[in-house]
C-alpha positions in Angstrom: 6.9 98.5 -21.8 4.5 96.3 -23.6 5.1 92.6 -23.6 6.2 91.2 -27.0 3.3 89.3 -28.6 4.1 85.7 -29.5 4.5 85.1 -33.2 1.5 83.4 -34.7 1.9 81.1 -37.7 -0.7 81.4 -40.5 -2.4 78.5 -42.2 -4.8 78.3 -45.1 -8.1 76.8 -44.0 -9.5 73.8 -45.8 -12.3 75.9 -47.2 -9.8 78.5 -48.5 -7.8 75.7 -50.2 -11.0 74.2 -51.8 -12.2 77.6 -53.2 -8.7 78.4 -54.5 -8.6 75.0 -56.2 -11.9 75.7 -58.0 -10.5 79.0 -59.3 -7.0 77.6 -60.3 -5.8 74.0 -59.5 -2.1 74.9 -58.9 -3.3 77.1 -55.9 -3.8 73.9 -53.9 -0.2 72.8 -54.4 1.2 76.1 -53.1 -1.2 76.3 -50.1 -0.7 72.7 -49.0 3.1 72.9 -49.2 2.9 76.1 -47.1 0.7 74.5 -44.5 2.7 71.4 -44.2 5.9 73.4 -43.9 4.3 75.4 -41.0 3.1 72.2 -39.4 6.6 70.7 -39.9 5.3 67.7 -41.9 8.2 67.6 -44.3 7.2 64.3 -45.9 3.7 65.5 -46.8 5.2 68.8 -48.1 7.6 66.9 -50.4 4.9 64.6 -51.7 2.7 67.5 -52.6 5.6 69.5 -54.1 6.7 66.8 -56.5 3.6 64.7 -57.1 1.1 67.6 -57.2 2.4 69.2 -60.5 2.5 65.7 -62.1 -1.1 65.1 -61.2 -2.1 68.5 -62.5 -0.5 67.8 -65.9 -2.1 64.4 -66.1 -5.5 66.0 -65.3 -5.1 68.5 -68.1 -4.1 65.8 -70.6 -7.1 63.7 -69.5 -9.4 66.7 -69.9 -8.6 66.8 -73.6 -10.6 63.6 -74.1 -13.6 64.7 -72.1 -16.6 65.4 -74.4 -16.9 69.1 -75.5 -20.4 69.3 -74.1 -19.3 68.7 -70.5 -19.8 71.9 -68.5 -16.6 73.7 -67.4 -17.9 73.7 -63.8 -17.7 69.9 -63.8 -14.2 70.0 -65.0 -13.3 72.5 -62.3 -15.0 70.3 -59.7 -12.8 67.3 -60.4 -9.6 68.7 -58.8 -11.7 70.2 -56.0 -13.0 66.7 -55.1 -9.4 65.3 -55.3 -8.1 68.1 -53.0 -11.1 67.7 -50.6 -10.2 64.0 -50.2 -6.6 64.9 -49.4 -7.7 67.4 -46.8 -10.0 64.9 -45.2 -7.3 62.4 -44.7 -4.0 64.3 -44.4 -5.0 67.8 -43.0 -6.4 69.3 -39.9 -9.9 70.6 -39.9 -10.7 74.3 -39.3 -11.8 73.4 -35.7 -8.5 71.7 -35.0 -6.6 74.6 -36.2 -8.6 77.0 -34.0 -7.9 74.8 -31.0 -4.1 75.1 -31.5 -3.2 78.6 -30.2 0.1 79.1 -32.2 -1.9 79.0 -35.5 -4.2 81.4 -37.2 -5.7 81.8 -40.7 -4.5 83.6 -43.8 -6.6 86.4 -45.0 -8.9 85.9 -48.0 -7.0 88.6 -49.8 -3.9 86.4 -49.6 -5.9 83.6 -51.1 -6.8 85.9 -54.0 -3.2 87.0 -54.5 -2.1 83.3 -54.6 -5.0 82.4 -57.0 -4.2 85.0 -59.7 -0.7 83.8 -60.5 -1.9 80.2 -60.1 -4.6 80.9 -62.7 -2.0 82.3 -65.1 0.2 79.2 -64.6 -2.8 77.0 -65.1 -3.8 78.7 -68.4 -0.2 78.6 -69.7 0.2 74.9 -69.0 -3.2 74.1 -70.5 -2.4 76.1 -73.6 1.0 74.5 -74.1 -0.3 71.0 -73.6 -3.3 71.4 -75.8 -1.7 73.5 -78.6 -0.1 70.8 -80.9 -3.3 69.0 -82.1 -4.8 72.4 -83.0 -1.8 73.8 -85.0 -3.0 72.7 -88.5 -6.4 74.3 -87.9 -5.0 77.4 -86.3 -2.9 78.1 -89.3 -5.8 77.9 -91.7 -7.4 80.8 -89.8 -10.7 79.1 -89.5 -11.7 80.4 -93.0 -13.1 78.5 -96.0 -13.1 79.2 -99.7 -16.5 79.8 -101.4 -17.8 77.6 -104.2 -21.6 77.7 -104.6 -24.4 77.6 -107.1 -27.8 79.4 -106.7 -30.5 76.8 -106.1 -33.5 76.9 -108.4 -35.9 79.6 -107.3 -39.0 81.1 -108.9 -38.3 84.0 -111.3 -38.0 87.3 -109.5 -36.7 85.8 -106.3 -33.5 87.0 -104.6 -30.2 85.4 -105.7 -27.0 84.8 -103.8 -24.1 86.6 -105.4 -21.4 85.9 -102.8 -21.4 84.0 -99.6 -19.1 85.6 -97.0 -16.9 82.7 -95.6 -18.1 82.0 -92.1 -15.5 81.6 -89.4 -15.1 77.9 -88.4 -13.3 78.0 -85.0 -10.0 76.1 -85.4 -10.5 74.6 -81.9 -13.9 73.3 -82.8 -12.4 71.7 -86.0 -9.7 70.1 -84.0 -12.3 68.7 -81.5 -14.4 67.4 -84.4 -17.3 69.5 -83.5 -19.9 69.8 -86.3 -23.3 71.6 -86.4 -25.7 73.7 -88.3 -27.5 77.0 -88.1 -30.6 78.2 -89.9 -30.4 82.0 -90.1 -33.6 83.9 -90.8 -33.0 87.2 -92.5 -34.6 89.9 -94.6 -33.3 92.0 -97.6 -34.1 95.5 -98.5 -34.7 96.8 -102.0 -30.9 97.0 -102.7 -30.3 93.4 -101.6 -28.6 94.4 -98.4 -29.3 92.3 -95.3 -31.1 94.6 -92.8 -31.9 91.9 -90.2 -30.7 88.5 -89.3 -31.3 86.1 -86.4 -31.1 82.4 -85.5 -34.1 80.4 -86.5 -32.8 77.0 -85.5 -29.4 75.6 -84.5 -27.5 72.6 -83.3 -25.6 72.6 -81.0 -27.1 75.7 -79.4 -24.8 78.7 -79.2 -21.8 77.2 -80.8 -21.9 78.4 -84.5 -24.7 81.1 -84.2 -22.4 84.1 -84.1 -20.3 83.0 -87.1 -23.4 82.1 -89.1 -25.2 85.4 -88.5 -22.1 87.4 -89.3 -21.6 85.4 -92.5 -25.1 86.2 -93.7 -24.8 89.9 -92.9 -21.6 90.1 -94.9 -22.9 88.1 -97.9 -24.0 89.8 -101.1 -27.4 89.2 -102.6 -29.3 90.3 -105.7 -32.7 91.7 -104.6 -36.0 90.2 -105.6 -37.8 92.0 -108.4 -41.3 92.3 -109.7 -42.4 94.1 -112.9 -38.8 95.5 -113.2 -38.8 97.0 -109.7 -36.7 95.7 -106.8 -38.6 94.3 -103.9 -38.0 93.6 -100.2 -37.5 90.0 -99.2 -39.0 89.0 -95.8 -38.1 85.9 -93.8 -35.6 84.2 -96.1 -33.7 81.3 -94.6 -30.1 80.2 -95.0 -28.9 77.0 -93.4 -25.1 76.9 -92.8 -23.9 73.4 -92.0 -20.4 73.2 -90.4 -19.0 69.9 -91.4 -15.5 68.3 -91.5 -14.1 66.9 -94.7 -10.7 65.7 -95.7 -10.6 67.4 -99.1 -10.6 71.1 -100.0 -12.4 73.7 -97.9 -15.4 75.0 -99.6 -19.0 76.1 -99.1 -21.6 74.4 -101.2 -25.1 75.8 -101.4 -28.2 74.1 -102.7 -31.9 73.9 -102.1 -32.9 71.4 -99.4 -36.6 72.0 -99.9 -37.4 72.4 -103.6 -40.9 73.6 -102.8 -39.7 76.4 -100.5 -37.9 79.1 -102.4 -37.0 80.9 -99.1 -34.6 78.2 -97.8 -31.1 77.7 -99.0 -28.6 75.2 -97.5 -24.8 75.6 -97.5 -22.2 73.2 -96.1 -19.2 74.9 -94.6 -16.0 72.9 -94.6 
């Protein structure tokens, strides 16, 4: 008969905990509690179990006031640094775990299985904590009413008949994010937009998709010459996404009177 193999307790390595924390912060709480239970460090386990969720909630609330431009990787790195500091002071290193024969490491698949529900929990908590300030903007659907006038243009130039309301993301409104996009577009003989692209924008990549879609869905009267409809090449429409306290509307006017190709609209 084969000898019974001694039972080996499994621990999460410091590196596994750090990676899981980067993917979803609550992972660290679960893994540290499991490790301290195996190591029979009950006091550490209790501290992590009760203080950890509180620290996570405070971190999420603090993140609400971090500028919008801060990359998400930096936000994810903050809890990783915090967990790294805990591991350095209150946890064994990987080498120390290897030297202790009763212990071995959890598989990376187990880390993934822990990380997925932890990510779901993290997203749910973040959503619940950040939702209230956005409610007034979410209910408005991110849409604006349209009030505009055609700027003065030379006779025969194209005219704006209807501006399609661009989508102003409710979350960007709640964060107070403003910007503008200059869309370069062309019209065929029927006044239909047959191409549109970003010419200039600020901030980059925030409002570009909404602005292009707005121009494509807008209605124009084609340019004409000698009674015949004409194509319009390289027309420009500037959409400025701005926050105001009064009614939502889009106002269009000429910003460069000498350039009949450029029209500016403020989206509120």
